[in-house]
N, C-alpha and C positions, 0 to 999 in steps of 0.2 A: 432430630425431629424438625420438620419444616414449620415455619411460623404460620403458613397459610393452610396447612392440612393437619390439624390436631387429630390424634387417634381416639376420637370419641364418635360413637355411631349416630347419635341423635341429640336434638336440643335438650330433651328431658334428661337423657343420660349425662350429657355435659353438665347440666345444672347440678345433678346429684353428685357427680364426681368432683366438681370444682368448688362449689359454694360451701358445703359444710367444713371442709378442711381449712379454708382461709378465713371463715367467719370467726371462729373461736380465737385464733392468734391475734387477729385484728382487734377483737373485742377486749382481750387482755391488755394489749398495748394502749388502746384508747382509754380504758377505764382506770388504768393503774394510777396515774397522777391524781385524779379526782378522788378515787377510793382512799388513797393514803392521806390526802389532804384532810379529809374529815376525821381521820384517826389522830392527827397531830396533837389536839388538846389532851387526849388520853395518854399519848406517849410522853407529853410534857409532864403530866401528873405523875407518871411512873418513873421517869428518868431525870426530870428537872432540865437544867441547861436550856431554858426557853430561848435565849438569844441565839443559839446554834440550831434551833429546831428547823428553820427554813431550809437548812442544808439537806435535810432528808429528801426534799423535793428537788432542790437545785442539783445536788450531786447525781441523782438519777437522770435528770434532764441532760446534763453535760455528757454523761457516759452513753446514754442512748443516742444522742446527736452524733457523737464521735463514731459510734459503732455502725451506724446505718451505711455509710459508704463502704466500710470494710466488709460487711455482709453482702453487699451488692456485688463486689468484685469476687469474693470467695464463692458466691453462688454461681457466677459465670464460670469459674475455674473448676469447681468440684461438684456441682449439681445443686439445684435449688431445693429439691425435696430433702436431701441430706442436710443441708445447712439449716432448713426450717426445724428439723428435729433437733439439731444441735442447739439452736437458739432457744427452743422450748425447754430443753434439759437444763441449760444454764439458768434460765429464768426461774424454773421451779426449784432448783438447788438453792439459788440465792434467796428465794422466797422463804424456804425453810430456815435458812441462816438468819434472815431478818426476824422471823418469829422467835428464834432461840436467842437472839442477841441480848446479853445482860447489860450492856452499857451503850451509850450513844455513839462513841467512836466505832464500836463493832457494828452497830446498826448502820452507820453511814458507809462503812466498808462493804457491808452486804448489799446496801442499796446501789452502790457503784456497780457491783457485780450483776445485780438485777438489771440495771440499765444496759450493761454490756450484752445481756441476753435479750432484753425487751427491744433494744434498738434494731434488731433484725426482723422482728415479727411483721411490722408494717411493710418494710422494704421487700421481704421475701414473699409476702402474700401478693404484692403487686407484681413481682417478677413471675411467680407461679401462674398468676392470672394471664399475664402476657404470653407465657409459654404454652398454656393449655387451651386458650380460647382464641378462635379466629378473630382477626382485626375487626371485622364488621360487627361481631357480637360483643366486643369488649365494652361498648357503652353501657349495655344493660348490667353487666357484671360489675363495672366500676360504680354504677348507681347503687347496687346492693352493698358494695364495700363502703362507699361514702356514708350511706344511711347507717351502717353498722358502727362506723366511727362516731357519728353524732350520738347514736343510741348509747354506746359505751361511755362517752363523756357525760351524758345526761344521767344515766342510771348509776354511774360510779358513786356520786355523793350519797345517793339514797342507800345503796347497798353498803357502802362504807360506814355510814352512820348507824344503820340497823345492826350490822355485824359487831361493830365496836360496842354498842349499847348492850347487846345480848351476851356476847362472849369475850369482849375485851379486844384490845388492839392487836394482840398476837394472832387472833383468829383471822384478821383481815389478810395477813400474808399467807396463812395456811389455806385460805379459801382458794388461792390461785392453783394449788397443787392438783385437785381433782379435775378442774377445768383444763389444765395443761395436759394431764394424762389422756383425757378424752381427745384433745386436739392432736396429740401424737398418734393415737390409734387412727384417727381420720386421715392425717397427713400420709401415713404409711400406705393408705389405699390409693394414693395418687400414682399415676404412671411415673416410672423412674426416669429422671432426666439424665441425658448424656453429658458428662463433664467435657469442658472445652479447655484443655491444658495449654493451648497455644493461642497467642494474640499476634496477628500480623505475621504468622510464620515463625515466631520466636516462642520457645517453650517458656511458659509463664510460671512465676512463683508469686508469693504474696509480698507486697511492697511494705515491709516494716518501717523503713525510713520515712516513707510517705505517711504512714499511719501516725508515727511519732510527731511529724511536723503538723499534720492535721489537728492532732490533739493540742499541740502548742498554739495553734491558731484559734480553735473553737473555745478552749478554756478561758483565756483572757477576754475573748469577745463576748461570751455570754455573761461573764462577771461584770464587764463594762456595761452591758445592756441592762443588767439587773440594778446597777447603780444609777442609771440614767434617770429613772422616774422620781428619784428623791429630790432632784433640783436643789441640792444644798451646796453652796459655794465651797464648803470645806472638803467636798469629795472630788473637786476638780483635779488636783494633782494626782490622786489615785486613778481617776478616770482616764486622764491623759496617759499615765504610765501603762495602763492596761491596753489602751488603743495602740500605743506604740509597739508593745510586745506582740499584739495581734497582727499589726501591719508587717512587722519584721518576719514573723512566722509565715504569713501569707506569701511574702516575697520569696522566702526560702522554699516554701512548698511548691510554688509555681516553677521555680528554677529546677528543683529536684524532679518534679513530675515530667518535665520536658526531656530529661535525660535518663529516666528510669526505663528498664527493659519491659517491665510489666507494671505500668503506673496504677496507683490506687484510683485516681480520678480519671474519668474519660474526658480529658481536656479537648481533644479534637471535636467531640460532639458539641462542646460549648461554643465553638466557632460557628456552628450552624444556626442561622437566625431562628428557625422554628424551635430548636431545642432550648436556646437561652430565653426566648420569649415565654415558652411553656414553664420554665423554671421560675421566671419572674411572676407569672400567674399563680403558681403554687405558693410562692412566698406571700403574695398579697392576699390570697385566699386564707392562708393560716393567720396572717396578721389581722384581717378583718374579723374572723370568727372568734379568735382568742381575745381580742380587745373587747368585743361585745360581751362574751361570756364571763370575762373577768370583772367588768365594771357595771354591767346592767343590774346584777343583784344588789350592788351598793346603791344604785340609783333608785331602785324600787323601794328599798328600806328607808333611805335618807329623805328622798324627795317625795315619793308617793305614799310614804307612811305605812308600807306593808311590813308584816312580820317576816323573819327569815324563812319560815315555812311557806308563806304566801309568795315570797319572792321566787322561790324554787318553782312553785306552780305556775307563776306568770311567765317563766321562761319556757314552759312546755310548748306553747304555740310556735315559738321561734325554732326550737330544736325539731319539733315535728315537721315544720315547714321546710327546714333545711334537708331533713331526711327524705321527705316526700319529693321535694324538688330535685334531689340527686337521682332518685329512682326514675322520675319522669324524664329528666334530661338524658339519662343513660338509655332509656327506651327510645327516645326520639333520635339519638345518635345512631343507634342500631338500625332503626327503620329508615332513616333518611341518608345516612352516611356523612352528614354534615357535622362539623365539630365547632368551629370558631364562632359561628353565628349565635350560639346559645349563650356563652358568657358575654359576648359583645352586647347583645340586647338585654340579657338578664341582669348583668351587673350595672347597666345603665339605670334600670328600674330600681335596683337596690340603692344606688347612689341618690336617686331622686327621693326615695322614702327617707333616707338619712338626712338629706337637706331639709325635708319637711319636718322631721323630728327636731332638728336644730332650731327651727322657727317656732313650732307649735307644741313641742312635747310637754312643757309645764301646764298647758291648758287641757291636756288630754287626761281622761281617767286611766286608772291602772289597766283595765281591760282593753280600752281603746289603744293604749300604747302597746300592749302585748300583741294586738292583732295587726297594727301597722308594722311592727317589727317582723311579724310572720309574713306579711306581704313581701317585704324585701328579702326575707330568708328563703322563700321558695326559689328564688333565682340565684342564691348565693352558692349553692353546691355545684353549679355548672362549671366553675373555673377549675376546680381540682380534677374533675373527671376529664375535661378537655386536656389539662396539663399532662396527666398520666398517659392518656392514649397517645398524645403527640410524642412524648419522649420515647415511648415504646416503639412507635412506628419509625422514628428517626434512628433510634439505637439499633433496631433490627434484632434478630434472634440471638446473636452472639453477645450482645451487650444489654440484655434485658435487665439483669441485676444492677449493672452500673447506672442504667437509665432510671430505673425505679428508685435507686438510692439517691440519685441527683435530685429528683423531684421531692423525695421525702426530706432530704437535708435542707432544701430550699424552704419547704413548708415549716420545718422545725425552727430554723433561724428566723423566718418571717413571723412565726407565732411569738417568739421571744421579743423580737423587735417591735411588733405591733402592740403588745401589752405595755412595753416600756415607753413607746412614743405616746400612746394614749394616756398613760399615767403621767408622763412629763407635761403634756398639754393640760391635763386636768389640774395637777398640783401647781403648775405655772400660773394658770389663770386665777386660781384661788389665792395664791401668794400675792399676785398683783392687786387683787381686790381687798383681801383681808388676811394678813399673816396668821392671825389667831385661828381663823376658820381653816386655813390650810393645815396648821398643826393639829387641830382637832380632827380633821378629816383623815389625816395620815394615821392618827391614833385609832380611828374607827376601822380602818383597813386592817390594822394589826390585831385589834382586840375585839372587834365586832360592834354591832349596833347598840349595845348596852351603854356605850359612851354617850350617844345621843339622848337616850332616855333620862340621863342624869341632869340634863340641862333644864333651865327655867323655860317656860313656854315661849316667852318673847325671844329669848336667845335661840331657841330651837327653830323658831319660824325664820329668823334671820339667816341661820345656817342653811336651812332648806332652800331659801331663795338664792343664796350665793352658790350653793352646790348645783342647783338647777341651771343657773347661768353658766357655770363652768362646764357643765356637761354638753352645752352647745358645741364647744370646741372638740369634745370627744366624738360626737356624731359627725362633725365635719371632717375630722381626721380619718375616721373609718370610711367616709364617703370618698376621700382622696385615694385610699387604697383601692376602692371599687373602680374609680376612674382610671387608675393605672392599669387595672385588669382589662377594662374596656379597650384601652389603647393597645395593649399587647394582643388582645384577641382580634382587633380590627386590622392589625398589621401582620398577623400570623400567616406565613407562607403556606403551611400545610392546613388546608381548610376542609378537606374531605378524606374519608377513609377509602 
């Protein structure tokens, strides 16, 4: 199938054919982490072992991050529709195993399997979009996809909390099954993609050594990143060891990929300026949004005095703005053919709003703060859309899966890094000001805002002031991510479709 002439007769038919099958898998992938996070207290009450509970999220994150490049290459080799069905089947089987798991170790094993399935959903949706939609129309469809990602992330905690309260934590995992079955039915309606069993004239197979080395790189890297935000001197030896292991695995991976007949990673594409710049944009986009969504609820509760429920409502303007901005950016790209100008201008506006918040946030009311965040959020979704369109254009029809996987891997690693760096800045500033406040704040992150409510009014006011001052660093850190995106967009060689 040619990249320029998809076999769809009209714009309306194209929309009906492409959007429903990719919306549900993307929604599942986006919502999974936040849905399960809300069920963690119920799982802890059922199984105990609170100190290992975070691994329910971490194990899934590592598995999905590792799986994304594998699905990208397998999709190019064996067909993207076929691999999407396979990923959904793995995800659903693992979801049932999660619901039936009697112990925490078995639940963790099922979550790893679920991550191995879920890691392909986002990548394969992007690859299918690139395969079925003409380049000039991809902007609009990327906008729908980005809006759906934000919607899944936002709705996830609400749905997870409701399901857990009504039917228990087991039902959270079982709820994925009917959605996955509907997704499979819709995916099977897509045109069948032709496998491409040769790369560069060489009959290709799957690169198992490359997969093993990639796992050996990502596992210690994500563990190191998760340790970074604690800023405890006692973790430095462990952190150093993890980084050494990740560096050694990366060196071995690069050496092996240059010699493999059918490499897992499309390293030649990374030498193209437009491609690696787009990957950096994807990483910074993930870092910015994840850092904000991780720490803003804490800011609203601790500094602005909102309840946890109110904090969730105050995030709605931001998430709605990011979703709306993604759709608008996609529409503008499809109508004008221009790509780089939107993140270049948009993320500059986002950076300015974040600098303004660093200066004036404590003086703003909750509602004013929410709407200033929304102003910056309208422009924030433009980076990921431009990144995906650029890597698809550079990769071409034969490497759509590898290109989509590269952007998704960059976004996943950027998200983990962004949350860790923002946390390190926040805890570092608090530690420099008052070690007791830093300890108290870390306790609030783990146990919730009830820790703050137990303080005397004078002590609580002091903690709020110090946390507000520390959050200036968080806003400036996210502004730096936005500035890097602006730089990449301004120097992007591929600027039009």
